[in-house]
Structures are given as C-alpha cells and as structure tokens.
C-alpha positions in Angstrom: 75.3 -110.2 -249.3 76.8 -110.8 -245.9 75.2 -109.3 -242.9 77.5 -108.6 -239.9 76.3 -107.1 -236.7 79.7 -106.2 -235.5 82.3 -105.3 -238.0 85.4 -105.2 -235.8 89.0 -105.8 -236.5 91.0 -108.4 -234.6 92.6 -106.0 -232.1 89.2 -104.6 -231.3 87.8 -108.1 -230.5 90.9 -108.7 -228.3 90.3 -105.4 -226.5 86.6 -106.3 -225.8 87.5 -109.9 -224.7 90.2 -108.6 -222.3 87.7 -106.1 -220.8 85.1 -108.7 -220.3 87.7 -111.0 -218.6 88.9 -108.1 -216.5 85.4 -107.2 -215.4 84.6 -110.7 -214.4 87.9 -111.1 -212.6 87.2 -108.0 -210.6 83.6 -109.0 -209.9 84.2 -112.6 -208.9 87.9 -112.6 -208.2 87.6 -112.1 -204.5 85.4 -115.2 -204.2 87.9 -117.2 -206.3 90.9 -116.1 -204.3 89.1 -116.7 -201.0 87.8 -120.1 -202.0 90.9 -121.6 -203.7 94.0 -119.6 -202.8 93.3 -118.8 -199.1 92.4 -122.3 -198.0 95.0 -123.6 -195.6 96.7 -126.8 -196.4 96.4 -129.5 -193.9 100.2 -129.6 -193.4 100.3 -125.9 -192.3 99.0 -126.6 -188.8 100.8 -129.9 -188.1 103.6 -128.2 -186.3 103.3 -128.8 -182.6 104.3 -125.3 -181.5 101.8 -123.7 -183.9 99.1 -126.0 -182.5 100.0 -125.0 -178.9 99.9 -121.3 -179.7 96.5 -121.7 -181.4 95.1 -123.6 -178.4 96.4 -121.0 -175.9 95.0 -118.2 -178.0 91.6 -120.0 -178.2 91.5 -120.3 -174.4 92.4 -116.6 -173.7 89.9 -114.8 -171.5 89.0 -111.7 -173.5 86.5 -110.3 -171.0 86.9 -106.8 -169.9 89.7 -106.6 -167.3 88.4 -103.5 -165.7 87.0 -104.1 -162.3 84.1 -102.1 -160.8 86.0 -99.7 -158.6 83.0 -99.0 -156.4 83.3 -102.6 -155.2 87.0 -102.3 -154.6 86.7 -99.1 -152.6 83.4 -99.1 -150.5 84.5 -95.8 -148.8 86.0 -93.4 -151.3 87.0 -89.8 -151.4 86.4 -87.4 -154.3 88.7 -88.0 -157.2 91.3 -85.4 -158.1 90.0 -82.7 -160.3 91.7 -82.8 -163.8 92.1 -79.0 -164.0 93.7 -78.8 -160.6 97.5 -78.6 -160.9 98.2 -81.0 -158.0 101.9 -81.3 -157.3 102.0 -83.6 -154.3 99.7 -86.4 -153.3 100.5 -88.0 -149.9 99.0 -91.4 -149.2 99.1 -92.4 -145.6 98.5 -96.1 -144.9 96.4 -96.5 -141.8 94.2 -99.1 -140.1 90.5 -98.6 -139.3 91.0 -98.3 -135.6 93.6 -95.5 -135.7 91.3 -92.6 -135.9 93.1 -90.6 -133.2 96.4 -91.0 -135.1 94.7 -89.8 -138.3 93.3 -86.8 -136.4 96.8 -86.0 -135.1 98.2 -86.1 -138.6 95.4 -83.8 -139.8 96.1 -81.3 -137.1 99.8 -81.3 -137.8 101.5 -81.5 -141.2 98.4 -82.7 -143.3 96.2 -79.7 -142.6 97.3 -77.6 -145.6 96.0 -77.9 -149.1 98.2 -75.2 -150.6 101.9 -74.6 -149.7 103.7 -71.7 -151.4 101.0 -71.6 -154.2 101.4 -75.3 -154.8 98.5 -77.7 -154.4 99.0 -80.7 -152.1 96.6 -83.4 -151.0 96.7 -86.0 -148.2 94.6 -89.2 -148.4 94.4 -91.9 -145.7 94.2 -95.4 -147.1 92.5 -98.0 -144.9 92.1 -101.7 -145.2 88.7 -103.4 -144.5 87.4 -103.2 -140.9 86.8 -106.6 -139.3 84.3 -104.9 -136.8 81.0 -103.6 -138.0 81.0 -100.9 -135.4 84.2 -99.3 -136.8 82.6 -99.1 -140.2 80.1 -96.4 -139.1 82.8 -94.4 -137.4 85.0 -94.6 -140.6 82.0 -93.5 -142.8 81.3 -90.5 -140.5 85.0 -89.6 -140.4 85.1 -89.8 -144.2 82.1 -87.6 -144.6 83.5 -85.0 -142.2 87.0 -84.8 -143.7 86.7 -86.3 -147.2 90.2 -87.8 -147.1 89.6 -91.5 -146.4 89.7 -94.4 -148.9 88.9 -97.9 -147.7 89.5 -101.0 -149.8 88.0 -104.4 -149.6 90.4 -106.9 -148.1 92.4 -106.3 -145.0 95.5 -106.9 -143.0 95.2 -110.0 -140.9 97.3 -110.1 -137.7 99.3 -113.1 -138.8 100.1 -111.8 -142.3 100.9 -108.2 -141.6 103.5 -107.9 -144.4 101.4 -109.6 -147.0 98.4 -107.5 -146.1 100.5 -104.4 -146.1 101.7 -105.0 -149.6 98.0 -105.6 -150.6 97.2 -102.2 -149.1 100.1 -100.6 -151.1 99.0 -102.2 -154.3 95.4 -101.1 -153.8 96.6 -97.5 -153.0 98.6 -97.4 -156.2 95.6 -98.8 -158.2 93.4 -96.0 -156.6 96.0 -93.4 -157.7 95.9 -94.7 -161.2 92.1 -94.7 -161.4 91.2 -91.6 -159.4 94.2 -89.3 -159.1 96.8 -89.8 -161.8 97.9 -86.2 -162.4 100.1 -85.3 -159.3 103.7 -85.1 -160.2 104.9 -86.6 -156.9 103.3 -89.4 -154.8 104.4 -90.1 -151.2 
C-alpha cells in the first residue's frame, strides 16, 4: 500500500510551483532588480559631458533663495491688503534728504486714495541714508504718513545711474513681495 500525502495531477503541481515562484518573485523581486539590473555600468559615466553635468549638479547651491525681507527694507510700509481691489500703485523714487519734495507730492497729486471709486496708492521708495541724523527723520515721516519704503544699499554720488537701477530693482522686488495685486504700476 502506497501512502501519498498529496495526490495531485501534473497540471496541479505546475500551478502550485508557478504560484510559489510568482510569490517569491513579488516578495524578493525588487531587491533582485535593484541589486543586479539597476547597477550602472562603469562605461555609462565615462562621457565627458555627462561627467561635467553631474559635477555641476553636485555643486549646485540648493539653499533657500528667499532673503529675509526685513533686512532688505529696514523702513517698510504696510503691505497691500489682498482683499483691496487696488488698481494703481505709484512708486516714487526719492532720496532720503528730499522730505520737502515728498511733502509737496503728498499735498498735490498723491493725496488721494480713491479716485472715481478706484483705489490708488502712492509709495515713496528711498535708498539708504548715509547720515544717521536723516534716519530718525525718515522713520518719523514713515510713521506719520505710512508711505515710505527704504532699502539697504544706496546711490553713491559717483555711480548715480548704477545706484538708480538698484533702487528700481529693489522697488520691483518690494512690489512682488508686498503688493503684487495692483493692475498697474507707475
């Protein structure tokens, strides 16, 4: 008398064997693929261009490019409110010693915040003050009117055009950070 634990036919043994192989392939297949198939061949990175690109990518500075804006603008006005439908933002470039000219502009065309039910805003943009005495006057003027932004860096007498472009760039950066919603900027 023959004792057989499993009395299966050939196709049933094949089915079980295939299932066991499939189970192990799924269980350990990722490790096998990773270890044997995803290994780079040494010839793959011998191309000079690929090596240069890899080296430049390795040297990339991935630190956060955002700058602390409180350091860029030591005197800053309130940012534009997101719910305010601001149509026109006027940026007036000025220097720290021109407080009388700013006062004249405020008393003339920049004294309105709404024109024909349209919100407008005027901001005076100043470079850094070389004199410490002017800084207190500018802070007081900023607290009184709330329309002054001053950035770090300034316009030197010898490089007026270069400093002027720095002032324009910093004004545009301020607009992007603090007041991006107006439809028109002047």
